C-alpha atoms as one frame of an Amber mdcrd trajectory, in Angstrom:
protein
 171.313 101.995  65.234 168.379 102.647  67.573 168.932 103.689  71.030 167.642
 101.524  73.934 165.456 103.685  76.195 164.950 101.171  78.971 165.505  97.582
  79.982 162.784  95.878  82.040 162.884  92.247  83.045 159.736  90.254  82.643
 158.944  87.346  84.962 156.362  84.707  84.276 153.593  84.260  86.783 151.106
  81.439  87.127 148.859  83.757  89.272 149.359  87.528  88.929 147.755  88.245
  92.309 149.902  85.664  94.204 153.076  86.976  92.583 152.153  90.601  93.253
 151.534  89.803  96.859 154.960  88.033  97.153 156.827  91.014  95.710 154.810
  93.367  97.958 156.189  91.417 100.913 159.720  91.995  99.497 158.992  95.750
  99.685 158.028  96.388  96.097 155.253  98.739  95.016 152.875  96.634  92.920
 150.260  97.461  90.309 147.950  94.971  88.596 147.256  95.931  84.998 144.822
  93.094  84.324 144.589  89.391  85.001 147.442  88.732  82.634 149.927  91.546
  83.502 151.366  93.438  86.517 154.212  95.654  87.510 156.603  95.675  90.457
 158.785  98.632  91.384 161.285  99.388  94.088 163.745 102.221  94.311 163.028
 103.234  90.652 163.617  99.835  89.172 160.600  98.134  87.451 159.853  94.601
  86.341 156.816  93.217  84.607 154.921  90.074  85.510 153.064  88.298  82.794
 150.576  85.424  83.280 151.554  82.052  81.778 150.007  78.679  81.876 153.222
  76.607  81.468 155.093  76.256  84.846 158.249  75.099  82.986 158.900  78.715
  82.019 159.123  79.769  85.657 161.712  77.181  86.658 164.053  78.737  84.108
 163.415  82.424  85.166 165.219  84.522  87.677 165.887  88.028  88.750 168.936
  89.475  90.612 168.519  92.392  93.025 171.779  94.055  93.955 171.273  95.861
  97.297 173.308  97.945  99.724 172.509  95.829 102.766 171.518  92.151 102.075
 171.263  91.340 105.772 168.629  94.075 106.228 166.799  93.010 103.094 166.799
  89.417 104.470 165.566  90.452 107.860 162.719  92.540 106.374 161.679  89.631
 104.085 161.662  87.192 106.969 159.715  89.632 109.130 157.178  89.823 106.291
 156.775  86.015 106.476 158.993  84.876 103.588 161.385  81.995 103.938 164.797
  82.047 102.089 165.597  79.076  99.802 168.790  78.068 101.696 168.755  79.964
 104.976 170.238  83.386 105.512 172.735  85.422 103.494 176.031  83.766 102.724
 179.342  85.150 101.463 180.093  83.674  98.019 183.545  82.990  96.374 182.678
  85.597  93.689 182.706  88.595  96.093 179.004  88.781  96.801 176.899  88.110
  99.967 173.717  86.550  98.698 170.328  85.151  99.771 167.755  83.465  97.543
 163.993  83.280  97.523 161.539  81.457  95.264 158.382  83.453  94.180 154.937
  81.694  93.976 155.489  80.787  90.258 158.873  79.161  90.988 161.098  81.992
  89.662 164.406  82.411  91.499 164.935  85.771  93.226 168.602  86.318  94.100
 169.560  89.221  96.343 173.183  90.223  96.673 175.557  92.774  98.118 179.120
  93.266  96.955 181.589  92.289  99.626 184.797  93.331  97.807 185.755  96.972
  97.708
């Protein structure tokens, strides 16, 4: 059986430039490959953005960022002018403290920190 060498999520984007700008405000390094494709990278984790014309794909797409300090992540995002989906971070019954954002295409960006040791 072939070995998997990497796993990179791909998020749909209605406008590559708008999506790259959003992720830059979340602290990602961004790179535009062309009008149809871009890259976001933070702390060695990379995702791809691909241009689509059908916004229905975005509503069913999400990414989960597991961080070491969700409150600091939230504060930096708000300072960068972003608004969370449901206010600030909240403790969840499943042992995570989470905050949510929606990118320009409508993809859900969940950010969480484990609260149980």
